[in-house]
KOLPA-118229 format. One line per 2 residues: their letters; for each residue x, y, z of N, C-alpha, C. Coordinates in Angstrom, 3 decimals, padded with zeros to 6 digits. Layout:
<sites>
A	X,Y,Z,X,Y,Z,X,Y,Z ~ ...
</sites>
This chain:
<sites>
MS	001.063,-001.283,000.040,000.131,-000.018,000.021,000.634,001.202,000.161 ~ 000.560,002.230,-000.590,001.326,003.497,-000.858,000.454,004.657,-000.407
VW	-000.193,005.463,-001.250,-001.022,006.356,-001.106,-002.446,006.108,-001.230 ~ -002.920,006.552,000.451,-004.490,006.360,000.294,-005.275,007.544,000.566
AL	-006.134,007.579,000.097,-007.308,008.789,000.722,-008.239,008.555,001.769 ~ -008.263,009.355,002.675,-009.305,009.114,003.684,-010.363,010.249,003.677
VP	-011.434,009.896,003.222,-012.665,011.124,003.449,-013.555,010.650,004.678 ~ -013.745,011.538,005.442,-014.815,011.518,006.662,-016.214,011.803,005.975
AK	-017.120,011.356,006.195,-018.418,011.699,005.779,-019.526,011.333,006.755 ~ -020.224,012.679,007.006,-021.711,012.430,007.902,-022.517,011.842,006.983
SF	-023.755,011.537,007.827,-024.880,011.070,006.961,-025.465,012.025,006.014 ~ -025.943,011.561,004.952,-026.163,012.364,003.712,-027.451,013.294,004.156
AL	-028.464,012.633,005.191,-029.448,013.209,005.829,-029.377,014.183,006.843 ~ -028.353,014.102,007.577,-028.105,014.892,008.809,-026.922,015.902,008.558
GK	-026.258,015.894,007.486,-025.175,016.451,007.041,-025.653,017.755,006.423 ~ -024.900,018.918,006.397,-025.276,020.018,005.643,-026.107,021.053,006.164
SR	-026.370,020.803,007.513,-027.474,021.463,007.976,-027.420,023.076,007.732 ~ -026.377,023.704,007.591,-026.400,025.071,007.437,-026.911,025.452,006.116
LG	-027.125,024.630,005.209,-027.693,024.555,004.071,-029.159,024.756,003.933 ~ -029.750,024.674,005.342,-031.071,024.573,005.477,-031.872,025.763,004.681
PA	-031.524,027.090,004.670,-032.235,028.207,004.053,-032.163,028.160,002.288 ~ -031.301,027.498,002.045,-031.365,027.231,000.593,-031.968,025.889,-000.027
LA	-031.799,024.747,000.936,-032.200,023.387,000.304,-032.689,022.804,001.768 ~ -033.928,022.279,001.538,-034.601,021.512,002.426,-034.835,020.228,002.316
GD	-034.509,019.352,003.358,-034.873,018.175,003.521,-034.135,017.052,002.541 ~ -035.129,016.199,001.678,-034.674,015.622,000.620,-033.604,016.298,-000.197
AR	-033.974,017.373,-000.797,-033.029,018.160,-001.788,-031.750,018.386,-001.307 ~ -031.387,018.612,000.236,-030.330,018.870,001.002,-029.569,017.538,000.891
AA	-030.013,016.279,001.289,-029.434,015.106,001.258,-029.015,014.676,000.088 ~ -029.873,015.063,-001.202,-029.252,014.651,-002.494,-028.072,015.327,-002.682
FA	-028.217,016.315,-002.388,-026.787,017.376,-002.574,-025.667,016.988,-002.142 ~ -025.949,016.627,-000.741,-024.834,016.231,-000.172,-024.003,014.929,-000.733
RS	-025.044,013.974,-001.155,-024.980,012.836,-001.700,-024.264,013.283,-002.957 ~ -024.601,014.064,-004.085,-023.868,014.311,-005.014,-022.495,014.869,-004.817
LF	-022.302,015.614,-003.963,-020.890,016.243,-003.520,-020.011,014.940,-003.187 ~ -020.528,013.964,-002.430,-019.656,012.905,-002.003,-019.242,011.971,-003.141
DH	-020.427,011.789,-004.036,-020.068,010.793,-005.225,-018.969,011.747,-006.036 ~ -019.022,012.961,-006.172,-018.046,013.635,-007.170,-016.799,013.414,-006.573
VL	-016.605,013.665,-005.219,-015.257,013.447,-004.662,-014.747,012.310,-004.841 ~ -015.312,010.983,-004.559,-014.887,009.626,-004.729,-014.421,009.348,-006.162
AT	-015.513,009.884,-007.030,-015.260,009.572,-008.561,-014.233,010.215,-009.073 ~ -013.723,011.393,-008.691,-012.761,012.371,-008.879,-011.396,011.472,-008.481
LK	-011.416,011.277,-007.359,-010.225,010.233,-006.761,-009.764,009.301,-007.598 ~ -010.691,008.598,-007.778,-010.657,007.180,-008.672,-009.917,007.740,-009.918
AS	-010.780,008.861,-010.817,-010.331,009.214,-012.221,-008.701,009.781,-011.749 ~ -008.350,010.070,-010.955,-007.112,010.771,-010.820,-005.787,009.800,-010.972
HA	-006.167,008.509,-010.367,-005.130,007.318,-010.611,-003.867,007.888,-009.840 ~ -004.117,008.588,-008.733,-003.256,009.192,-007.788,-002.954,008.651,-006.648
VD	-004.105,007.962,-006.101,-004.369,006.944,-004.940,-004.471,005.469,-005.093 ~ -003.793,004.771,-004.349,-004.261,003.502,-004.479,-005.483,002.962,-003.770
GV	-006.097,003.800,-003.339,-007.262,003.255,-002.371,-007.895,004.438,-001.663 ~ -009.091,004.207,-001.319,-009.968,005.328,-000.888,-010.708,004.717,000.690
LV	-010.364,005.190,001.802,-011.202,004.939,002.845,-012.161,005.880,003.409 ~ -013.337,005.491,003.468,-014.331,006.452,004.135,-014.681,005.950,005.482
AT	-014.541,007.140,006.370,-014.717,007.085,007.746,-016.344,007.742,008.127 ~ -017.139,006.862,008.460,-018.436,007.175,008.598,-019.094,006.261,009.532
NA	-020.225,006.843,010.132,-021.102,005.932,010.962,-022.426,006.051,010.165 ~ -022.490,006.592,009.104,-024.150,006.257,008.405,-023.966,005.059,007.461
PE	-025.051,004.340,007.607,-024.970,002.992,006.520,-025.262,003.592,005.319 ~ -026.172,004.566,004.797,-026.003,004.901,003.552,-024.716,005.618,003.037
VA	-024.214,006.357,003.475,-022.857,006.589,003.227,-021.943,005.446,002.801 ~ -021.912,004.327,003.933,-021.016,003.304,004.011,-021.665,002.808,002.484
AA	-022.697,002.591,002.151,-023.228,001.754,000.922,-022.699,002.269,-000.445 ~ -022.935,004.193,-000.130,-022.363,004.749,-001.524,-020.861,004.497,-001.766
AR	-020.195,004.472,-000.430,-018.738,004.410,-000.685,-018.323,003.065,-001.181 ~ -018.938,001.852,-000.884,-018.822,000.688,-001.545,-019.223,000.581,-002.952
AH	-020.269,001.496,-003.505,-020.651,001.290,-004.619,-019.469,001.982,-005.430 ~ -018.685,002.957,-004.982,-017.304,003.539,-005.332,-016.080,002.784,-005.530
GA	-016.093,001.552,-004.893,-015.206,000.773,-004.477,-014.346,001.117,-003.617 ~ -014.796,001.880,-002.564,-013.849,002.179,-001.304,-014.244,001.780,-000.387
EV	-013.296,001.436,000.572,-013.513,000.597,001.882,-014.072,001.545,002.934 ~ -014.522,000.893,003.740,-015.287,001.824,004.809,-014.748,001.450,006.297
LD	-014.674,002.440,007.062,-014.036,002.235,008.317,-015.111,003.159,009.453 ~ -016.036,002.320,010.107,-017.189,002.765,010.676,-016.384,003.389,011.977
DA	-017.163,004.595,011.981,-016.652,005.609,013.293,-016.798,004.853,014.599 ~ -015.652,005.047,015.175,-015.443,004.238,016.767,-016.517,005.004,017.696
PG	-017.111,004.231,018.554,-018.301,004.477,019.039,-017.685,005.948,020.093 ~ -016.598,005.606,020.513,-015.673,006.680,021.189,-015.063,007.902,020.518
AT	-015.379,007.936,019.126,-014.872,009.101,018.533,-015.859,010.131,018.401 ~ -015.413,011.397,019.104,-016.419,012.486,019.092,-015.713,013.660,018.418
GL	-016.213,014.379,017.430,-015.850,015.216,016.542,-014.780,014.741,015.619 ~ -014.732,015.716,014.296,-013.993,015.243,013.328,-012.673,015.103,013.427
AA	-012.010,015.831,014.437,-010.337,015.307,014.637,-010.169,013.999,015.236 ~ -011.297,013.444,015.809,-011.163,011.803,016.312,-010.986,011.036,015.266
VV	-012.192,011.219,014.470,-012.675,010.689,013.537,-011.522,010.162,012.417 ~ -011.166,011.493,011.890,-009.726,011.607,011.326,-008.601,010.699,011.637
DD	-008.532,011.091,012.752,-007.143,010.445,013.608,-007.375,008.994,013.518 ~ -008.818,008.351,013.841,-008.716,007.027,013.828,-008.597,006.297,012.556
GL	-009.165,007.153,011.357,-009.006,006.883,010.160,-007.299,006.693,009.811 ~ -006.739,007.687,010.134,-005.193,007.713,009.931,-004.535,006.754,010.622
AA	-004.829,006.213,011.663,-004.442,004.888,012.464,-004.596,003.803,011.798 ~ -005.761,003.676,011.356,-006.225,002.303,010.368,-005.274,002.301,009.075
LA	-004.868,003.560,008.435,-004.037,003.276,007.354,-003.070,002.987,007.426 ~ -002.394,003.507,008.664,-000.854,003.560,009.054,-000.838,001.904,009.476
AR	-001.665,001.311,010.032,-001.915,-000.246,010.677,-001.496,-000.875,009.385 ~ -002.414,-000.698,008.337,-002.454,-001.137,007.023,-001.314,-000.970,005.993
GA	-000.275,-000.215,006.457,000.934,000.111,006.049,001.138,001.024,004.865 ~ 000.071,001.916,004.835,000.028,003.088,003.571,001.073,003.941,003.920
RT	001.883,004.433,003.077,002.979,005.426,003.085,002.274,006.769,003.305 ~ 001.236,007.178,002.709,000.749,008.381,002.711,-000.697,008.248,002.764
AM	-001.281,009.441,003.947,-002.774,009.663,003.620,-002.867,010.814,003.452 ~ -003.890,010.752,002.395,-004.757,012.351,002.130,-005.762,012.302,002.400
VL	-006.133,013.494,003.423,-007.339,013.473,003.949,-007.808,014.207,002.966 ~ -009.407,014.478,002.618,-010.026,015.138,001.672,-011.424,015.110,002.266
MA	-011.941,016.575,002.372,-013.479,016.750,002.744,-014.353,016.336,001.801 ~ -015.449,016.075,001.899,-016.358,015.151,001.102,-017.324,016.315,000.412
DL	-016.898,017.641,000.551,-017.984,018.821,000.008,-017.081,019.781,-001.186 ~ -016.524,018.957,-001.765,-015.581,019.712,-002.567,-016.093,019.543,-004.097
PH	-017.139,020.647,-004.766,-017.763,020.461,-005.803,-016.991,020.601,-007.052 ~ -015.783,021.637,-006.587,-014.827,021.916,-007.821,-013.604,021.130,-007.922
LT	-013.345,020.123,-007.209,-012.435,019.260,-007.259,-012.371,018.465,-008.563 ~ -010.925,018.550,-009.013,-010.756,017.797,-010.315,-009.561,016.574,-010.232
AD	-009.369,015.831,-011.045,-008.408,014.968,-010.972,-006.914,015.535,-010.859 ~ -006.672,016.538,-011.852,-005.625,017.421,-011.458,-005.521,017.910,-010.075
DV	-006.151,018.088,-009.535,-005.988,018.701,-008.105,-005.598,017.608,-007.119 ~ -006.110,016.674,-007.579,-005.748,015.300,-006.626,-004.187,015.191,-007.012
RT	-003.859,015.173,-008.195,-002.651,014.706,-008.724,-001.595,015.679,-008.107 ~ -002.026,017.183,-008.169,-001.307,018.113,-007.747,-000.834,017.843,-006.021
LA	-002.037,017.518,-005.340,-001.826,017.326,-004.198,-000.747,016.205,-003.700 ~ -001.134,015.106,-004.618,000.036,013.847,-004.494,001.351,014.263,-004.534
AA	001.430,015.088,-005.736,002.862,015.562,-006.095,003.692,016.243,-004.546 ~ 002.858,017.211,-004.314,003.429,017.736,-002.882,003.617,016.779,-001.665
AA	002.765,015.521,-001.785,002.979,014.705,-000.655,004.145,013.868,-000.958 ~ 004.272,013.623,-002.149,005.625,013.076,-002.401,007.047,013.611,-002.193
AH	007.020,015.116,-002.064,008.161,015.870,-001.634,008.402,016.355,-000.209 ~ 007.013,016.162,000.388,006.938,016.741,001.623,006.359,015.667,002.681
DV	006.649,015.884,004.015,006.081,015.148,005.442,004.604,015.561,005.024 ~ 004.267,016.577,005.328,003.039,017.107,005.450,002.531,018.188,003.920
AI	001.553,018.053,003.648,000.974,019.113,002.476,-000.407,019.304,002.827 ~ -000.729,020.665,002.752,-001.727,021.271,003.496,-002.487,022.240,002.446
VR	-003.981,022.256,002.335,-004.447,023.145,001.625,-005.692,023.859,002.396 ~ -005.527,025.093,002.794,-006.540,025.823,003.297,-007.855,025.931,002.508
AD	-008.871,026.048,003.134,-010.122,026.298,002.670,-010.344,027.862,002.524 ~ -011.256,028.152,001.559,-011.587,029.471,001.446,-011.670,030.479,002.246
DG	-012.190,029.958,003.464,-012.410,030.890,004.486,-011.192,031.366,005.233 ~ -010.036,030.758,004.625,-008.574,031.308,005.056,-008.238,030.778,006.728
CH	-009.307,029.898,007.325,-008.981,029.425,008.838,-009.005,027.663,008.544 ~ -010.028,027.053,007.849,-010.011,025.838,007.985,-009.223,025.056,007.208
TN	-009.142,023.605,007.070,-008.233,022.765,006.267,-009.174,021.823,005.544 ~ -009.146,022.078,004.075,-009.743,021.188,003.365,-009.146,019.765,002.786
AL	-007.873,019.584,002.800,-007.149,018.505,002.616,-005.758,018.618,003.411 ~ -005.357,017.600,003.764,-004.177,017.398,004.550,-003.629,016.010,004.090
TL	-002.173,016.109,003.780,-001.481,014.782,003.435,-000.387,014.418,004.518 ~ -000.168,013.273,004.900,000.493,013.106,005.903,001.230,011.999,005.620
SP	002.760,012.001,005.834,003.531,010.761,005.528,004.714,010.656,006.487 ~ 004.483,009.692,007.178,003.634,008.313,007.171,002.109,008.983,008.139
PA	001.170,008.204,007.615,-000.255,008.668,007.875,-000.332,009.041,009.616 ~ 000.418,008.502,010.496,-000.002,008.819,011.780,001.322,009.593,012.329
CL	001.998,010.603,011.643,003.108,011.453,012.058,002.561,012.448,012.493 ~ 001.416,012.939,012.727,000.805,013.913,013.360,-000.633,014.060,013.435
RS	-001.086,014.305,014.673,-002.505,014.458,014.959,-003.237,015.515,014.467 ~ -004.322,015.296,014.084,-005.033,016.380,013.051,-005.679,017.520,014.093
AF	-006.314,018.224,013.557,-006.753,019.417,014.342,-008.251,019.763,013.541 ~ -008.452,018.750,012.658,-010.173,019.248,011.976,-011.248,019.428,012.954
GR	-011.880,020.335,012.791,-013.219,020.890,013.273,-012.676,022.038,014.395 ~ -011.332,022.282,014.376,-011.300,023.468,014.969,-011.255,024.779,014.107
GD	-011.503,025.884,014.781,-011.876,027.207,013.700,-010.798,027.399,013.334 ~ -009.359,027.014,013.544,-008.048,027.622,013.129,-007.679,026.425,012.743
SF	-008.098,025.444,012.394,-007.361,024.094,011.825,-006.144,024.097,011.073 ~ -006.322,025.226,010.190,-005.305,025.327,009.144,-004.034,025.902,009.719
DA	-004.049,026.944,010.917,-002.889,027.352,011.228,-002.466,026.192,012.281 ~ -003.241,025.767,013.023,-002.736,024.562,014.247,-002.142,023.540,013.197
HV	-002.510,022.964,012.024,-001.901,021.977,011.318,-000.422,022.254,011.203 ~ -000.433,023.795,010.635,000.836,023.937,009.998,001.809,024.274,011.136
AA	001.355,024.671,012.397,002.217,024.954,013.746,002.633,023.659,013.974 ~ 001.755,022.884,014.365,002.170,021.289,014.860,002.977,020.649,013.943
AR	003.048,020.832,012.739,003.847,020.181,011.840,005.261,020.838,011.876 ~ 005.368,021.902,011.894,006.632,022.838,012.135,007.272,022.401,013.443
AA	006.534,022.346,014.483,007.176,022.230,015.742,007.743,020.938,015.741 ~ 007.074,019.867,014.954,007.749,018.581,015.035,008.821,018.427,013.774
GL	009.303,019.266,013.458,010.159,019.387,012.622,010.058,018.684,011.221 ~ 008.630,018.516,010.820,008.364,017.744,009.437,008.147,018.863,008.386
RV	008.564,018.473,007.095,008.727,019.305,006.019,007.085,019.369,005.536 ~ 007.033,021.038,005.355,005.530,021.331,005.036,005.574,022.031,003.826
AV	004.531,021.541,003.296,003.996,022.496,001.946,002.591,023.044,001.721 ~ 002.396,024.103,001.967,001.180,024.911,001.819,000.666,024.719,000.443
VD	-000.247,024.203,000.049,-000.534,024.198,-001.576,-001.676,025.064,-001.581 ~ -001.821,026.156,-002.424,-002.605,026.832,-002.880,-003.493,026.147,-004.175
NA	-004.627,025.881,-003.985,-005.444,024.946,-004.946,-006.897,025.642,-004.941 ~ -007.486,026.394,-005.749,-009.008,026.684,-005.839,-009.785,025.787,-005.659
GI	-009.603,024.593,-006.388,-010.522,023.567,-006.659,-010.685,022.553,-005.590 ~ -009.548,022.777,-004.680,-009.693,021.962,-003.236,-010.160,022.754,-002.264
AF	-009.879,024.003,-002.345,-010.240,025.284,-001.388,-011.721,025.448,-001.328 ~ -012.289,025.216,-002.403,-013.886,025.948,-002.107,-014.665,024.624,-001.920
DV	-015.398,024.788,-000.703,-016.214,023.906,-000.207,-017.725,024.415,000.067 ~ -018.870,023.597,000.243,-020.161,024.314,000.447,-020.691,023.817,001.753
DG	-020.503,025.013,002.696,-021.092,025.017,003.912,-022.362,025.569,003.985 ~ -022.511,026.662,003.664,-023.488,027.503,003.927,-024.411,028.200,002.531
PE	-025.361,028.844,002.674,-026.317,029.233,001.298,-025.200,030.167,000.538 ~ -024.439,030.699,001.035,-023.664,031.857,000.336,-022.726,030.759,-000.721
DH	-022.255,030.008,-000.178,-021.235,028.788,-000.891,-021.920,028.054,-002.176 ~ -023.113,027.691,-001.801,-024.231,027.009,-002.874,-024.373,027.973,-003.985
AR	-024.674,029.163,-003.447,-024.907,030.410,-004.670,-023.893,030.595,-005.283 ~ -022.520,030.564,-004.981,-021.194,030.767,-005.668,-021.054,029.480,-006.210
ML	-021.404,028.252,-006.008,-021.284,027.112,-007.091,-022.075,027.312,-008.238 ~ -023.704,027.622,-007.802,-024.535,027.662,-008.779,-024.127,028.749,-009.781
AA	-023.770,029.794,-009.579,-023.157,030.873,-010.153,-021.987,030.284,-011.010 ~ -021.083,029.840,-010.378,-020.067,029.354,-011.324,-020.226,028.312,-012.199
TA	-021.215,027.511,-012.037,-021.958,026.430,-012.768,-022.391,026.952,-013.911 ~ -023.030,028.029,-013.826,-023.831,028.898,-014.880,-022.940,029.438,-015.903
RQ	-021.834,029.960,-015.388,-020.875,030.750,-016.054,-020.376,029.764,-016.933 ~ -020.077,028.411,-016.448,-019.272,027.700,-017.312,-020.218,026.967,-018.348
RV	-021.525,026.955,-018.110,-022.321,026.694,-019.139,-022.432,027.234,-020.124 ~ -022.409,028.764,-019.900,-022.376,029.765,-021.102,-021.190,029.777,-021.714
TS	-019.853,029.498,-021.280,-018.690,029.561,-021.771,-018.539,028.405,-022.592 ~ -019.237,026.994,-022.323,-018.810,026.022,-023.099,-020.066,026.054,-024.136
A	-021.020,026.747,-024.373,-022.149,026.781,-025.438,-021.630,027.292,-026.664
</sites>
């Protein structure tokens, strides 16, 4: 085993609650599923990872992950918070002998195969590669070589700064990767509106 992606994912029905003003009920769940499907399909198309591990406690997410050929790690009963879920996934990949773990969020509508390959290239040359979210504070992607070389800070409001500081304090080689396709995620109604506007512009350009 070499490079594996780790994708933590909540229940489609319960996730993306901040999108309530823009999408209600079944429409929000379907949207969350479409983002998840896009991320997993893009990882596969990149040919940059040897496998994908999805960490979830939701049966419908697990079924969707297996439909993409991914493996599933059930969230440990004691895992509370995103950081704990990610750390459990990193430990599982380390135990399987993975050289590098690529943690990606499941809500990246603009992610492309080239973005994944760019991140994999940074991971090959550094112990830690990190992509900051558009908000400037959170982390949308984190690669660790080996997978357990750092405890994650996902879920914190300052997770990007926390990851960079912890990696540098540990003497690890760090690459900060600026990548628009990975940086953009959909959390609230304003993100959803930006995504729809970008999609509309792309259709006009392609017409």
